[in-house]
N, C-alpha and C positions, 0 to 999 in steps of 0.2 A: 555246166560251166567248168572250165579248166582252171585249176588253182595253181599257185606257185609250187605247192608240194607235189602236184601231179607231174609237172615238168621236171622238178628236181629228182623224183623217183626214177623217171625215165633216163635222165642224164647219168644217174648212178648205175643204171644198167649198162649204159654205153661205156662208162669209165669208172669201174668199181673203186671206191675210196681206198680199199686195202692195197691197191696197186701203187699208191702214192708213196714217196719217200717219207721216212719217219719225221723229218724236220720240216715237212711241207705243211701248208695251211690250205686245205681244199674243202669244198662242199658248199653248203648253204651259209653264206657269211653275213648277209645283210637282209633285213626286211621281215615280212610276215608271211608265213607259209599258207595262210588262208586267203590271201589276196587273189581275186579273180584276175586271170591273165587274158588279155586280148591281143597284146603285142609283145614280142620278145626281140631284143636287140642283141646281136652276137658280135663280139669283138675279141681282140687279143688282149688289150689293156683297158681297164676302166680309168680313163683320164677325165679331166674336167670337161673337155670338149665332148666326150662320149656321153657323160651324164647330161649335158645340155641337150645333146641330140635325143637322148631317151625322153627327156622332158618335152621337147618340141614335138615329137611324133606320138607321144602318149603311151610309151612302152612302160609296162608295169614291172618288167623283169629284164635284167642284163645277164647274159651268160658270157663269161670271159675265160681265157686260158690262164692268165697270170692273176694270182690272188690280189684283191684290192688292198689287202694288208697282210702282213705275216704275223705281227703282234701289235697289240694296242694296250697302252696303259690307261688311256682315257680317250673319250670321243668328244672332241671339241673342234671348233673351226680354227684353232691355232696351229694345227699341223696339216700337212698335205693329205695324209690318209684320213685324219679325223674330219677334215672339211668335206671330203668326198662322201663319207658315211653320213654326215649331217645332212648334206644335200639330198642324198638318196632317200633317207628316211622321211625328210620333209616333203619330198615329192612322191612318196608312196612307191618307191622303186626297190625291188629286191634284187639281190646279186648272188649268183652261183658261180663259183670259180673252180675249174678242174685243171690242175697243173701237171705234175709229174705222172699222175695216173693217166691223164690223156696223152702224155708223151709215150707211155709204155704200152697201153692197151692196143690190141690189134684193131686196125681201122682208125687209129688216132693220128697224132701229129707225125710220128716217124713213118708210118705207112703212107701218109699223104706226101711226105718228103721223098720217100722211095719212088713214088710215081713220078714226081717232078724231076728227079735226077736220072730217071730211066732204068732203074734196077727192078722195077715192078710194073705190071700192066694188068689188064683185065683178066689175063690168063695165068698170072704167076704172082706169088708173094715174095717179098724179100725175106731172107732168113733173119732170125734174131741174132744180134751181135754177141750177146753173152748169155750165160745161164747160171750166173752167180747167185741170183736171188730167187727164191721160190716161196709162194704163198703156202699156207697150210693145206690148201687144196691140191698142191703139187704144180700149179700153174707157174710157168717161168715169167719173171718180170725183167724186161730188158729195155734200156733207154737208147737202144740203137738197132740198126738193121745192116745187113750186108747182102750184096748180090752182084749180078753181072749185067753189063750192057749187052745189047744184042750182038755188038761187035766192037773190037778195040777202036779207040779214037784218040788221036793226038790231043793233048790237053789244050793246045792252042786253038783247035777246032771245037773243043768241048765247051769252052768258057762262054762263048756268045749264046748258044742255045740254053745253057744253064742259067745265065743271067736273065734271059727272057722268061724261062720257066718259073723262076723265083720272083720275077717282077722287081728285082733289086736294082739299085742305081750304081752298083759297083761291087767288085769281088776282090778280096785279097787272096793271094795264092803263092805257092812255091811249086815250080816245075822241076820234078826230079829227072826229067828226060825219059819218062816212061809213058806209054800209051795208057789212057784211062780205060779200064775194063772191069776189074773187080773193085767195087766201091763199098766202103763202110761209111755209114752216116750216123749222126746223132744230132737231133734238132736242138736249136737254141745253144746255150753255153755247154756244149758237149765235150769239153776238153777232158773231163773225167773218164771218157770212154776211149781215150787215146791208146792205152795199153791193150784194150780189147781189140781195137782196130788193127794194131800192129800184129797181135796174135792171130788175127783172122787171115793174115797173108794178103791183105788188100794192097793194091798199087796206089789207091787214092782214098783220102779221108775228107769228108765234107761235114763241117759243123759251123759254129759261130763263136765269136768272142775268143779267138785263138790268141794265146799269149806268145810272146817273142820266142821263149825257149822251145816251144813246140815246133816252130818253124825251123829252129836250129836242129832239133831232133829229127825232123822230117828229112833234112838235108843229109844228116849222118846216116840215116836208115834207107835213104833212096825212095821215099814215099811222097807222091804228090799230095799236097794239102790245100784245101780251098775253104776260105771263110766266107760263107754266104750271107752273113748278117743274122742277128738274133731274130729280128722281126720277120724277115723274109723266109727263114727256114721253119718258122712256126705258124705264121699267119695262114698258111695253106689249109689248116684244119678248120678255119672259120667257115669256108664254103661247105665243107663236109657237114658241120653241125647244122647249118641252115637247111641243107637238104634233108637231113635226118629228122629234124624237128618239124619241118613243113609236112613231111610224110606222116609222122606220128600224130601231129596235132593240126589237121587241115583247117580247123576253125580259128586257129591262132595265127596271126600274121607274124611271120618270123623274118626279120630284116638283118642284112649285113650292114655293119656300121659304115657310114660314108665319111666319118670324121677321124677314123684311125688311119695312120699312114706311117711310112718309114721316117723316123725322126733324124737318123744319122744321114748327113750329106757328105758327098765326096767332091772335092775340088779337083777337076780333071783338066 
């Protein structure tokens, strides 16, 4: 029988905890390690709807990208995070959350995004965007990637296929009047990688949650900038996890959540 801890140990192999940011909260966050697992639900965020979904399908384990909580002073049903934990424990559901470690690791969120934006494919990997942080092992940890399209493309022609690839309902962008060719990316709220993107010499930077001043900087520097949305630039990894878990644990049914979706709407 497969236990929660068996799945957790494998997930740690895919995204080692030491790759996470120091202020992050990753790992086995809720539940019992000895629980037998027959179904796993994979999602980006553990919302109330996702917990209901797990209960409905009989999943004993949820694997998510975003931590179900970053800090807790108590566990009661009087807070949003506490209510989630109470429901999961009452329903026998364990939760493993892999956040910035899954962003950074090869084969994780940023490499899934690199495939979607066209700077990686089956025969090539995108390069690491930075080499500022190293583990004791010497391995570089980078929260971004950089690479080239097969050929330059006007941004006006690039936006529609990008929108489809991300499955997003809208894109915010600044057109610097340059073709899209050398692209730097950072999944989710990747504004902290802006300086590294500029240093890379990219003509286009793709991330999410872009602040106004960064659009102004992009105009001054002559760099295209595209905000693909937090959900859309990260949820790509969910399919990757389903595939890997299904291969590793064929006797466990691994499901992609049908209750998670893009919350932000655009009035067009």
